[in-house]
C-alpha angles and dihedrals in degrees: 000000000000090000091054092052091051091051092049090049092051091050094044096055097061092040090053091049091048093055092041093052099036114112118256110261115253106244090209095053093086097033118117115259120254099181104073115124095246090056091076110144120205110216128214093248093060095260125105144216118231133156086011089296127118099232106212094035106036119100135208088266089059090049091051090053090051105038101025128233117348124238097217148345128211146152109249119207122194124218087257090056101254112145133207132180107224137180120200119203101187118219117359126183120231102179105271092007133069120194144166110246127206123182123197116207130216109252131154119238092253091058092047091051091052092048091051091051091052097042116133094214140014123208126189132204136207089254092062095253122134132213118204113198116214128227119244096260093051091047091053091049092062097063094100096051117112122245115257096185143348121217119201118197114182112224090215109080126216102031085149138209095285092055091058095037090059091053103036102024126226113334119246090228141358144185137196119250110197124306100314109028139068130187122219125199131207103178095179089061097036090241132142120177132194116207112194121183090197098041142015131311117244128196119197121193122196133168102286095225090053097048114125115202125209117244097232097074132136109217122212116240093246096049114121108218 
């Protein structure tokens, strides 16, 4: 009997130390996710909530808290001359998904012009677009700007139309882009989606009330315009 008590005591000591020294469980570890792309929530004021960010109010600082440090920031200029201030975060994990995330920031033309003039480097592309890389001080000065859009590009290719149809439903409108791609539109959620059988899918979220639709759309029969 005495031997049994000694054995139990020897077992109990390390077990007690294990539970005493074990880290406290994270209460959010088992919580359901609320930041998946199909969990976009249109809000009554015409804005939306997506990736746990209030699109229309959230700033670059909020995006940094959500997605982590960014990999780069630049002003992009199209061949036609349109400019956009964009921040690219690289690969971000969303539970079962991993995606590249790009956030465009709200900035008036005068500010974009000034940033282009002070850029530390200019890079061209075969399409005629230009990328103007910003110096450190100018990058830091953008942290308070509001997000204009968030683009989500899954790293896994070929998820396919049915994958997104099951999660978002039938699009309100669509149009063909070349031989291999189609673009779907969900205006009530501020979402446009490019499905490319030869490339990667890309989902862009904007403030629903600010969404501008192309004229060359095919509307589904059930779409409420």
